[in-house]
VOBA-1610 file (N, C-alpha, C; in pm, whole numbers, padded with zeros to 5 digits, always signed):
BEGIN
Unk+08019+13043+15508Unk+08027+12997+15646Unk+08123+13085+15728Unk+08084+13111+15850Unk+08171+13189+15937Unk+08278+13100+15997Unk+08385+13162+16041Unk+08486+13087+16116Unk+08424+13031+16243Unk+08473+12916+16289Unk+08424+12853+16412Unk+08469+12942+16527Unk+08380+13031+16570Unk+08425+13133+16662Unk+08342+13145+16787Unk+08213+13164+16777Unk+08135+13193+16897Unk+08140+13078+16996Unk+08151+12957+16943Unk+08154+12846+17039Unk+08287+12839+17111Unk+08388+12907+17061Unk+08515+12914+17134Unk+08505+13030+17234Unk+08442+13095+17264Unk+08425+13178+17390Unk+08311+13134+17460Unk+07864+13188+15423Unk+07807+13113+15233Unk+07856+13238+15102Unk+07670+13805+13511Unk+07716+13788+13364Unk+07617+13703+13292Unk+07621+13697+13229Unk+07527+13616+13152Unk+07578+13475+13144Unk+07484+13380+13129Unk+07523+13240+13116Unk+07557+13207+12972Unk+07537+13300+12884Unk+07557+13270+12741Unk+07686+13334+12692Unk+07793+13312+12760Unk+07922+13369+12721Unk+07986+13280+12615Unk+08034+13341+12512Unk+08095+13263+12405Unk+08222+13198+12453Unk+08258+13087+12392Unk+08380+13016+12427Unk+08365+12918+12539Unk+08242+12895+12588Unk+08222+12806+12701Unk+08275+12666+12673Unk+08265+12621+12553Unk+08302+12483+12521Unk+08449+12454+12547Unk+08531+12559+12553Unk+08673+12538+12575Unk+08703+12495+12718Unk+08610+12517+12811Unk+08643+12492+12950Unk+08533+12419+13027Unk+08437+12361+12958Unk+08336+12284+13028Unk+08392+12148+13067Unk+08324+12084+13161Unk+08369+11954+13208Unk+08353+11849+13101Unk+08440+11751+13103Unk+08425+11635+13016Unk+08289+11570+13041Unk+08233+11507+12940Unk+08099+11449+12951Unk+08089+11342+13058Unk+08200+11285+13101Unk+08195+11182+13205Unk+08169+11242+13343Unk+08178+11374+13355Unk+08154+11441+13482Unk+08032+11532+13470Unk+07917+11476+13440Unk+07801+11562+13415Unk+07686+11544+13513Unk+07690+11445+13600Unk+07580+11428+13694Unk+07610+11502+13824Unk+07504+11550+13891Unk+07524+11614+14020Unk+07555+11508+14124Unk+07675+11504+14173Unk+07711+11410+14277Unk+07801+11479+14377Unk+07796+11432+14500Unk+07854+11511+14609Unk+07965+11442+14686Unk+08004+11323+14646Unk+08106+11250+14723Unk+08213+11191+14634Unk+08274+11276+14554Unk+08381+11232+14465Unk+08517+11246+14534Unk+08608+11158+14498Unk+08744+11162+14553Unk+08845+11154+14440Unk+08939+11247+14441Unk+09050+11246+14346Unk+09179+11224+14423Unk+09259+11128+14378Unk+09386+11103+14444Unk+09496+11183+14376Unk+09561+11268+14454Unk+09669+11353+14405Unk+09795+11270+14381Unk+09890+11322+14308Unk+10013+11246+14280Unk+10086+11196+14404Unk+10074+11268+14518Unk+10141+11224+14641Unk+10054+11132+14725Unk+09944+11083+14664Unk+09853+10985+14726Unk+09753+11046+14823Unk+09756+11177+14845Unk+09652+11239+14925Unk+09522+11242+14845Unk+09410+11245+14916Unk+09279+11255+14852Unk+09225+11397+14860Unk+09154+11438+14755Unk+09075+11560+14757Unk+08929+11520+14736Unk+08843+11563+14827Unk+08700+11540+14809Unk+08638+11656+14735Unk+08544+11627+14645Unk+08480+11735+14571Unk+08337+11696+14535Unk+08256+11797+14506Unk+08115+11778+14474Unk+08076+11867+14358Unk+07980+11822+14279Unk+07928+11898+14166Unk+07789+11952+14197Unk+07765+12078+14159Unk+07633+12138+14169Unk+07611+12226+14046Unk+07486+12266+14026Unk+07457+12359+13918Unk+07434+12292+13785Unk+07465+12365+13679Unk+07444+12322+13541Unk+07553+12222+13502Unk+07517+12097+13468Unk+07618+11996+13436Unk+07708+12033+13319Unk+07661+12121+13229Unk+07744+12161+13114Unk+07784+12308+13123Unk+07774+12366+13241Unk+07800+12508+13258Unk+07947+12545+13268Unk+07969+12673+13282Unk+08105+12727+13299Unk+08158+12684+13435Unk+08275+12621+13441Unk+08324+12568+13568Unk+08373+12677+13664Unk+08328+12664+13788Unk+08372+12752+13896Unk+08409+12663+14015Unk+08532+12671+14060Unk+08572+12601+14182Unk+08531+12687+14301Unk+08457+12626+14393Unk+08411+12697+14512Unk+08489+12651+14634Unk+08543+12746+14710Unk+08621+12718+14830Unk+08540+12761+14952Unk+08505+12663+15034Unk+08412+12682+15145Unk+08471+12762+15260Unk+08383+12795+15356Unk+08424+12866+15476Unk+08500+12777+15571Unk+08524+12830+15692Unk+08607+12758+15788Unk+08540+12759+15925Unk+08496+12643+15974Unk+08505+12512+15910Unk+08382+12486+15824Unk+08399+12406+15723Unk+08289+12365+15638Unk+08340+12255+15547Unk+08279+12239+15431Unk+08319+12131+15342Unk+08264+12156+15203Unk+08289+12064+15114Unk+08249+12074+14973Unk+08098+12095+14957Unk+08018+12046+15054Unk+07873+12053+15044Unk+07822+12196+15049Unk+07903+12288+15099Unk+07862+12428+15104Unk+07833+12484+14965Unk+07900+12429+14864Unk+07873+12473+14727Unk+07729+12450+14688Unk+07661+12357+14758Unk+07521+12330+14730Unk+07431+12449+14757Unk+07476+12542+14843Unk+07397+12663+14867Unk+07383+12746+14740Unk+07471+12724+14644Unk+07473+12800+14519Unk+07408+12724+14404Unk+07351+12608+14433Unk+07302+12519+14328Unk+07197+12585+14238Unk+07093+12642+14298Unk+06986+12702+14218Unk+07037+12821+14137Unk+07117+12905+14199Unk+07172+13020+14127Unk+07264+12974+14014Unk+07341+12869+14039Unk+07432+12816+13937Unk+07355+12764+13816Unk+07242+12700+13840Unk+07158+12654+13729Unk+07109+12774+13648Unk+07062+12877+13718Unk+07010+12995+13651Unk+07116+13066+13567Unk+07240+13065+13614Unk+07346+13141+13548Unk+07438+13055+13462Unk+07404+12927+13446Unk+07486+12842+13360Unk+07623+12813+13416Unk+07628+12785+13546Unk+07755+12760+13615Unk+07760+12616+13662Unk+07873+12552+13644Unk+07899+12421+13702Unk+07984+12444+13824Unk+07924+12435+13943Unk+07994+12465+14068Unk+08062+12340+14121Unk+08190+12351+14150Unk+08269+12239+14200Unk+08320+12275+14339Unk+08256+12218+14441Unk+08299+12242+14578Unk+08409+12146+14616Unk+08513+12196+14681Unk+08631+12114+14713Unk+08657+12118+14864Unk+08670+11999+14925Unk+08708+11990+15066Unk+08852+12032+15086Unk+08877+12115+15185Unk+09016+12144+15219Unk+09071+12036+15313Unk+09199+12041+15337Unk+09274+11934+15403Unk+09217+11900+15541Unk+09181+11774+15558Unk+09135+11726+15688Unk+08988+11746+15714Unk+08916+11803+15619Unk+08772+11820+15632Unk+08702+11742+15521Unk+08586+11685+15553Unk+08515+11607+15453Unk+08595+11487+15408Unk+08616+11477+15278Unk+08683+11361+15219Unk+08829+11386+15188Unk+08880+11504+15219Unk+09019+11537+15185Unk+09115+11497+15296Unk+09228+11445+15256Unk+09332+11400+15350Unk+09390+11520+15426Unk+09411+11501+15554Unk+09475+11604+15635Unk+09619+11624+15589Unk+09661+11749+15581Unk+09797+11782+15538Unk+09859+11874+15643Unk+09918+11816+15747Unk+09963+11897+15861Unk+10064+12005+15825Unk+10142+11982+15720Unk+10243+12080+15681Unk+10192+12177+15576Unk+10064+12166+15540Unk+10008+12247+15432Unk+10008+12396+15463Unk+10023+12474+15357Unk+10017+12620+15364Unk+09916+12668+15261Unk+09863+12787+15280Unk+09767+12841+15184Unk+09827+12845+15045Unk+09956+12873+15036Unk+10021+12881+14906Unk+10035+12745+14837Unk+10008+12636+14911Unk+10010+12502+14851Unk+09877+12469+14783Unk+09773+12539+14820Unk+09639+12507+14771Unk+09626+12516+14618Unk+09680+12620+14553Unk+09664+12628+14408Unk+09719+12506+14333Unk+09824+12443+14385Unk+09876+12323+14319Unk+09778+12209+14322Unk+09705+12193+14435Unk+09604+12089+14443Unk+09487+12119+14350Unk+09450+12246+14342Unk+09339+12286+14253Unk+09377+12260+14108Unk+09500+12294+14070Unk+09545+12271+13933Unk+09543+12123+13899Unk+09584+12038+13995Unk+09583+11894+13971Unk+09441+11842+13953Unk+09347+11893+14034Unk+09208+11852+14020Unk+09151+11902+13887Unk+09184+12023+13850Unk+09137+12077+13722Unk+09186+11992+13606Unk+09311+11950+13613Unk+09366+11863+13508Unk+09291+11730+13503Unk+09260+11676+13621Unk+09185+11551+13629Unk+09047+11566+13565Unk+08985+11684+13584Unk+08853+11709+13528Unk+08858+11763+13385Unk+08981+11771+13331Unk+09004+11816+13193Unk+08959+11960+13173Unk+08992+12042+13270Unk+08961+12185+13264Unk+09089+12263+13242Unk+09097+12335+13133Unk+09215+12417+13108Unk+09196+12558+13162Unk+09069+12601+13180Unk+09038+12734+13231Unk+08917+12725+13322Unk+08914+12812+13422Unk+08803+12810+13517Unk+08806+12937+13601Unk+08698+12960+13675Unk+08690+13066+13776Unk+08707+13004+13914Unk+08740+13087+14012Unk+08739+13044+14152Unk+08656+13142+14232Unk+08588+13089+14334Unk+08503+13170+14420Unk+08524+13121+14563Unk+08565+13210+14651Unk+08589+13175+14791Unk+08494+13248+14883Unk+08433+13174+14974Unk+08342+13235+15071Unk+08402+13233+15210Unk+08399+13347+15280Unk+08446+13357+15418Unk+08590+13306+15431Unk+08611+13196+15506Unk+08746+13142+15522Unk+08804+13086+15394Unk+08723+13070+15289Unk+08773+13025+15160Unk+08830+13136+15075Unk+08804+13262+15116Unk+08854+13375+15039Unk+09004+13377+15020Unk+09084+13354+15128Unk+09230+13351+15110Unk+09277+13247+15009Unk+09208+13135+15001Unk+09247+13029+14908Unk+09216+13067+14764Unk+09107+13143+14744Unk+09077+13194+14611Unk+09184+13294+14566Unk+09223+13383+14658Unk+09326+13481+14624Unk+09462+13414+14602Unk+09489+13305+14674Unk+09614+13231+14650Unk+09616+13177+14508Unk+09502+13128+14460Unk+09496+13080+14321Unk+09524+13194+14224Unk+09468+13313+14253Unk+09491+13428+14166Unk+09636+13473+14169Unk+09704+13448+14280Unk+09844+13488+14290Unk+09938+13387+14227Unk+09903+13258+14233Unk+10001+13154+14203Unk+09969+13065+14084Unk+09845+13060+14039Unk+09814+12981+13920Unk+09855+13058+13795Unk+09882+12988+13685Unk+09915+13058+13560Unk+09802+13151+13516Unk+09838+13265+13462Unk+09737+13361+13418Unk+09644+13302+13312Unk+09696+13211+13232Unk+09616+13152+13125Unk+09511+13055+13178Unk+09524+13013+13303Unk+09434+12912+13360Unk+09313+12974+13428Unk+09331+13090+13492Unk+09228+13147+13577Unk+09154+13259+13503Unk+09022+13241+13487Unk+08941+13340+13416Unk+08900+13457+13505Unk+08887+13432+13632Unk+08844+13537+13723Unk+08834+13484+13864Unk+08843+13575+13961Unk+08844+13538+14103Unk+08738+13616+14178Unk+08661+13546+14260Unk+08560+13610+14342Unk+08579+13579+14489Unk+08551+13677+14574Unk+08563+13662+14719Unk+08435+13715+14783Unk+08359+13625+14848Unk+08232+13663+14910Unk+08250+13667+15061Unk+08247+13788+15117Unk+08267+13804+15262Unk+08391+13728+15306Unk+08499+13743+15230Unk+08620+13666+15252Unk+08713+13728+15355Unk+08772+13643+15437Unk+08866+13687+15540Unk+08985+13757+15477Unk+09027+13867+15536Unk+09143+13942+15491Unk+09268+13896+15565Unk+09388+13930+15516Unk+09510+13895+15588Unk+09512+13961+15726Unk+09586+13903+15820Unk+09587+13958+15956Unk+09630+14104+15962Unk+09714+14146+15868Unk+09761+14285+15872Unk+09650+14385+15839Unk+09535+14337+15793Unk+09423+14427+15764Unk+09359+14479+15893Unk+09384+14413+16005Unk+09328+14456+16132Unk+09190+14399+16156Unk+09132+14437+16268Unk+09003+14380+16311Unk+08896+14486+16333Unk+08915+14606+16281Unk+08816+14712+16299Unk+08680+14667+16245Unk+08576+14684+16324Unk+08442+14646+16282Unk+08401+14505+16321Unk+08494+14427+16373Unk+08463+14291+16415Unk+08399+14296+16554Unk+08299+14211+16576Unk+08235+14207+16707Unk+08335+14159+16812Unk+08310+14197+16938Unk+08405+14167+17045Unk+08425+14017+17061Unk+08315+13940+17062Unk+08329+13796+17083Unk+08400+13730+16966Unk+08379+13780+16845Unk+08451+13725+16730Unk+08601+13756+16741Unk+08631+13876+16786Unk+08771+13914+16802Unk+08839+13821+16903Unk+08772+13797+17016Unk+08828+13708+17118Unk+08848+13569+17061Unk+08748+13518+16990Unk+08757+13383+16935Unk+08870+13373+16832Unk+08885+13474+16747Unk+08993+13473+16649Unk+09129+13469+16719Unk+09141+13548+16825Unk+09267+13549+16897Unk+09294+13414+16963Unk+09188+13349+17013Unk+09206+13217+17072Unk+09255+13117+16966Unk+09200+13127+16846Unk+09246+13038+16738Unk+09394+13058+16709Unk+09440+13180+16725Unk+09581+13210+16699Unk+09669+13166+16815Unk+09628+13199+16936Unk+09714+13182+17053Unk+09713+13041+17113Unk+09597+12979+17116Unk+09588+12850+17184Unk+09660+12741+17106Unk+09728+12650+17175Unk+09796+12540+17106Unk+09695+12444+17043Unk+09744+12370+16946Unk+09660+12275+16872Unk+09588+12180+16966Unk+09658+12132+17067Unk+09599+12032+17156Unk+09478+12086+17232Unk+09485+12212+17275Unk+09374+12272+17349Unk+09255+12297+17256Unk+09284+12351+17138Unk+09177+12372+17041Unk+09110+12241+17001Unk+09192+12137+16990Unk+09137+12006+16953Unk+09042+11955+17061Unk+09080+11973+17186Unk+08993+11930+17296Unk+08862+12008+17294Unk+08871+12139+17273Unk+08752+12223+17272Unk+08658+12186+17157Unk+08714+12172+17037Unk+08632+12140+16921Unk+08576+11998+16928Unk+08658+11907+16980Unk+08612+11769+16992Unk+08496+11759+17092Unk+08507+11835+17201Unk+08401+11835+17301Unk+08274+11896+17244Unk+08289+12004+17167Unk+08173+12075+17114Unk+08103+11996+17004Unk+08180+11948+16905Unk+08118+11889+16786Unk+08187+11764+16732Unk+08316+11755+16749Unk+08392+11649+16683Unk+08346+11509+16717Unk+08335+11481+16845Unk+08299+11345+16887Unk+08160+11307+16836Unk+08065+11399+16847Unk+07930+11372+16802Unk+07924+11353+16651Unk+08004+11429+16576Unk+08007+11415+16430Unk+08056+11278+16390Unk+08156+11226+16464Unk+08212+11094+16430Unk+08122+10980+16475Unk+08038+11002+16574Unk+07952+10894+16626Unk+07846+10851+16526Unk+07812+10939+16433Unk+07715+10901+16330Unk+07570+10922+16369Unk+07544+10974+16489Unk+07408+10999+16532Unk+07369+11140+16487Unk+07293+11148+16378Unk+07260+11278+16320Unk+07179+11363+16416Unk+07083+11300+16485Unk+07000+11375+16579Unk+07082+11434+16693Unk+07178+11357+16741Unk+07264+11406+16849Unk+07350+11523+16802Unk+07399+11513+16678Unk+07481+11622+16626Unk+07396+11748+16608Unk+07276+11730+16557Unk+07188+11846+16538Unk+07159+11913+16672Unk+07145+11834+16778Unk+07123+11889+16912Unk+07244+11971+16957Unk+07364+11919+16929Unk+07486+11992+16964Unk+07495+12122+16885Unk+07457+12115+16757Unk+07464+12235+16674Unk+07367+12342+16722Unk+07254+12301+16779Unk+07162+12400+16834Unk+07228+12479+16946Unk+07314+12412+17023Unk+07389+12482+17128Unk+07488+12582+17066Unk+07554+12539+16958Unk+07648+12628+16890Unk+07573+12747+16831Unk+07463+12721+16763Unk+07386+12828+16701Unk+07330+12922+16808Unk+07303+12868+16925Unk+07254+12951+17035Unk+07353+13056+17079Unk+07481+13041+17045Unk+07582+13140+17080Unk+07598+13247+16971Unk+07529+13230+16858Unk+07537+13327+16750Unk+07458+13452+16788Unk+07475+13555+16708Unk+07400+13678+16731Unk+07252+13653+16704Unk+07167+13742+16756Unk+07023+13729+16736Unk+06989+13731+16586Unk+07058+13816+16510Unk+07032+13825+16366Unk+07068+13694+16295Unk+07183+13638+16333Unk+07225+13513+16269Unk+07129+13399+16302Unk+07086+13393+16427Unk+06989+13290+16465Unk+06858+13309+16389Unk+06818+13432+16373Unk+06693+13460+16302Unk+06703+13417+16156Unk+06816+13444+16094Unk+06835+13404+15954Unk+06827+13253+15939Unk+06895+13181+16027Unk+06894+13035+16020Unk+06754+12979+16047Unk+06688+13033+16146Unk+06557+12980+16183Unk+06448+13012+16081Unk+06466+13119+16004Unk+06368+13156+15902Unk+06404+13104+15764Unk+06515+13034+15756Unk+06556+12971+15629Unk+06592+12826+15660Unk+06491+12740+15680Unk+06516+12602+15725Unk+06605+12522+15631Unk+06595+12546+15501Unk+06682+12474+15407Unk+06827+12513+15425Unk+06851+12643+15442Unk+06986+12692+15464Unk+07041+12639+15596Unk+06955+12638+15699Unk+06998+12588+15829Unk+07034+12440+15821Unk+06953+12361+15753Unk+06981+12219+15737Unk+07116+12199+15668Unk+07141+12276+15562Unk+07268+12265+15490Unk+07385+12310+15577Unk+07362+12416+15654Unk+07465+12469+15744Unk+07509+12361+15843Unk+07413+12294+15903Unk+07442+12188+16000Unk+07512+12071+15932Unk+07466+12033+15813Unk+07527+11922+15739Unk+07672+11952+15704Unk+07701+12077+15669Unk+07839+12115+15635Unk+07930+12104+15757Unk+07882+12147+15872Unk+07962+12136+15994Unk+07986+11989+16029Unk+07883+11909+16015Unk+07896+11766+16049Unk+08000+11699+15959Unk+07995+11728+15831Unk+08090+11667+15739Unk+08230+11721+15761Unk+08240+11848+15800Unk+08372+11907+15827Unk+08441+11838+15944Unk+08363+11805+16049Unk+08421+11746+16169Unk+08419+11594+16170Unk+08350+11534+16075Unk+08340+11387+16073Unk+08476+11318+16072Unk+08578+11365+15998Unk+08709+11299+16000Unk+08790+11332+16125Unk+08747+11429+16202Unk+08823+11477+16318Unk+08831+11627+16317Unk+08905+11683+16410Unk+08912+11828+16426Unk+09039+11891+16370Unk+09134+11808+16331Unk+09264+11862+16289Unk+09252+11955+16169Unk+09168+11919+16073Unk+09155+12001+15953Unk+09100+12139+15985Unk+08997+12145+16069Unk+08938+12274+16104Unk+09036+12361+16180Unk+09115+12301+16267Unk+09214+12376+16344Unk+09322+12432+16252Unk+09375+12347+16165Unk+09477+12392+16071Unk+09424+12505+15985Unk+09302+12489+15935Unk+09245+12588+15845Unk+09234+12723+15913Unk+09185+12724+16037Unk+09172+12850+16110Unk+09307+12915+16133Unk+09405+12835+16172Unk+09538+12891+16199Unk+09603+12945+16072Unk+09582+12879+15959Unk+09641+12926+15833Unk+09577+13057+15789Unk+09446+13066+15800Unk+09375+13185+15756Unk+09409+13306+15842Unk+09433+13282+15972Unk+09458+13392+16065Unk+09606+13424+16083Unk+09693+13356+16007Unk+09837+13383+16010Unk+09877+13442+15874Unk+10001+13491+15860Unk+10045+13540+15729Unk+10025+13434+15620Unk+09977+13477+15504Unk+09935+13385+15400Unk+10047+13332+15311Unk+10161+13398+15310Unk+10270+13352+15225Unk+10274+13419+15089Unk+10186+13515+15065Unk+10191+13596+14943Unk+10129+13731+14976Unk+10157+13830+14892Unk+10107+13965+14914Unk+09990+13995+14821Unk+09912+14096+14857Unk+09803+14138+14769Unk+09857+14179+14632Unk+09976+14236+14628Unk+10033+14280+14501Unk+10077+14163+14413Unk+10083+14042+14469Unk+10117+13924+14390Unk+09999+13871+14309Unk+09879+13917+14344Unk+09758+13867+14279Unk+09746+13927+14139Unk+09722+13841+14040Unk+09707+13890+13903Unk+09565+13867+13854Unk+09528+13942+13752Unk+09394+13928+13697Unk+09291+14004+13778Unk+09168+14003+13728Unk+09059+14076+13792Unk+09005+13999+13912Unk+08974+14072+14017Unk+08916+14016+14139Unk+08790+14096+14174Unk+08684+14025+14206Unk+08563+14091+14255Unk+08540+14049+14401Unk+08502+14146+14483Unk+08477+14121+14625Unk+08336+14171+14658Unk+08264+14090+14735Unk+08129+14128+14780Unk+08125+14119+14932Unk+08074+14226+14997Unk+08072+14228+15144Unk+07957+14314+15192Unk+07904+14281+15309Unk+07795+14358+15367Unk+07842+14450+15478Unk+07775+14562+15495Unk+07816+14657+15598Unk+07781+14609+15738Unk+07690+14510+15749Unk+07652+14458+15881Unk+07724+14329+15915Unk+07828+14297+15842Unk+07904+14174+15866Unk+08001+14197+15982Unk+07979+14125+16094Unk+08068+14138+16209Unk+08169+14024+16214Unk+08157+13928+16123Unk+08257+13821+16111Unk+08375+13868+16027Unk+08342+13920+15909Unk+08441+13976+15818Unk+08396+14119+15787Unk+08441+14216+15865Unk+08393+14354+15850Unk+08423+14411+15712Unk+08337+14499+15667Unk+08354+14560+15536Unk+08486+14638+15528Unk+08535+14684+15643Unk+08663+14756+15642Unk+08776+14667+15590Unk+08770+14538+15624Unk+08875+14448+15577Unk+08864+14424+15427Unk+08741+14421+15375Unk+08722+14408+15231Unk+08777+14531+15158Unk+08753+14647+15216Unk+08806+14770+15156Unk+08959+14770+15159Unk+09014+14719+15268Unk+09160+14711+15280Unk+09218+14628+15166Unk+09158+14513+15138Unk+09207+14428+15029Unk+09188+14494+14894Unk+09070+14552+14872Unk+09041+14612+14742Unk+09138+14725+14709Unk+09181+14797+14812Unk+09274+14907+14790Unk+09414+14858+14752Unk+09447+14735+14788Unk+09583+14685+14767Unk+09595+14584+14652Unk+09486+14524+14614Unk+09491+14432+14500Unk+09508+14512+14371Unk+09586+14462+14277Unk+09614+14538+14155Unk+09490+14571+14072Unk+09391+14481+14068Unk+09275+14504+13982Unk+09151+14443+14049Unk+09098+14514+14149Unk+08986+14462+14226Unk+08867+14557+14222Unk+08748+14497+14224Unk+08623+14573+14234Unk+08548+14524+14356Unk+08512+14617+14444Unk+08438+14583+14566Unk+08294+14630+14553Unk+08199+14539+14579Unk+08059+14577+14588Unk+08016+14563+14733Unk+07964+14671+14788Unk+07922+14675+14928Unk+07770+14673+14934Unk+07715+14583+15014Unk+07571+14572+15033Unk+07534+14634+15167Unk+07461+14745+15161Unk+07423+14817+15281Unk+07330+14732+15368Unk+07367+14716+15495Unk+07282+14646+15590Unk+07285+14495+15582Unk+07363+14439+15492Unk+07368+14294+15477Unk+07478+14234+15564Unk+07455+14110+15608Unk+07545+14043+15702Unk+07623+13931+15633Unk+07698+13859+15715Unk+07782+13750+15665Unk+07698+13644+15594Unk+07581+13614+15648Unk+07493+13514+15589Unk+07411+13569+15473Unk+07363+13692+15485Unk+07264+13739+15388Unk+07324+13778+15253Unk+07450+13814+15246Unk+07509+13849+15117Unk+07497+13732+15018Unk+07547+13612+15051Unk+07530+13502+14955Unk+07385+13452+14945Unk+07309+13462+15054Unk+07171+13415+15051Unk+07084+13498+14956Unk+07101+13629+14961Unk+07015+13719+14884Unk+07071+13754+14746Unk+07201+13743+14728Unk+07262+13799+14607Unk+07342+13695+14528Unk+07311+13566+14547Unk+07390+13462+14482Unk+07389+13470+14330Unk+07272+13494+14269Unk+07266+13502+14123Unk+07344+13623+14072Unk+07329+13735+14139Unk+07402+13856+14100Unk+07553+13833+14111Unk+07597+13768+14218Unk+07739+13742+14237Unk+07794+13654+14126Unk+07722+13547+14093Unk+07769+13459+13986Unk+07772+13530+13851Unk+07671+13611+13825Unk+07668+13686+13699Unk+07789+13777+13688Unk+07822+13846+13797Unk+07936+13938+13794Unk+08068+13863+13789Unk+08073+13745+13849Unk+08193+13663+13837Unk+08216+13624+13691Unk+08110+13583+13623Unk+08124+13541+13483Unk+08153+13657+13390Unk+08117+13778+13430Unk+08146+13895+13347Unk+08296+13912+13325Unk+08376+13860+13418Unk+08521+13871+13402Unk+08569+13792+13281Unk+08501+13678+13253Unk+08535+13601+13134Unk+08498+13680+13009Unk+08382+13744+13012Unk+08340+13826+12898Unk+08440+13938+12873Unk+08493+13996+12982Unk+08593+14101+12969Unk+08720+14048+12903Unk+08761+13927+12943Unk+08881+13869+12883Unk+08862+13842+12735Unk+08744+13794+12698Unk+08717+13764+12557Unk+08710+13889+12472Unk+08679+14002+12535Unk+08666+14126+12457Unk+08798+14201+12444Unk+08901+14157+12516Unk+09030+14228+12510Unk+09125+14159+12415
//
């Protein structure tokens, strides 16, 4: 998922050792509205997709979006033997808003959820605005816990610059940074928030058509020619804004501000996938990260955009993510 921007102006499955990190048998059905209460009484919403007995991968959605975005990977996850666990970030979906939260706090919540699910080891995969949260896990979780980290068209730190970003996206990103919370809340509430909370699905879909109408011609074409993807896209936005707009605002501001850790703090192998036609997260920013991460591999897809990289290459991405586990087992 792309950042909420235009309206302001997504290895082999037979790897040995899988049994050490699969989900407990009590968590084997595909369900999308689970809630885990953290030790401080906050809730984390999460959803299961893919192979019920597969290798666990925590998926961190775009901004704004929600746990349901992991459903875009459901078919590929089944094919590759992956149990995809989508997690709502603070204030979106079923997760409690955490006004003081920082990106560096996210790995602690993930570790608590992993412990609840009886997972001692797992992979993480972040898409778009979820990329920084995946890298935070790679920087701050114990090395023994994280098998590998993936970033799909993931936002880079602000110091990477904005070269290659479309003009309207640049303006929108700057507005997310500069405008106070109250103004952004009014704008988002007017655009989508109020309709999401009203519960009228048809009315929300009508509002989303206005939002999608501000996207590029290519993005509109992709959505209109992939009705299932478009339906999921709209559902993710609705669930993201259903609790209110505070979570989406916080998420945007955190992603577009200093993250609280450096690329050199990231440990373990990282794989990055990005398209050369991505004007939301330009390939230049992916190259910037790959050059500074201690052990990163970047795959560039010629002519692919923010939407088409995960749409067209989801199975390949999951296979390459799982290859990192195979590498660990061979060393």
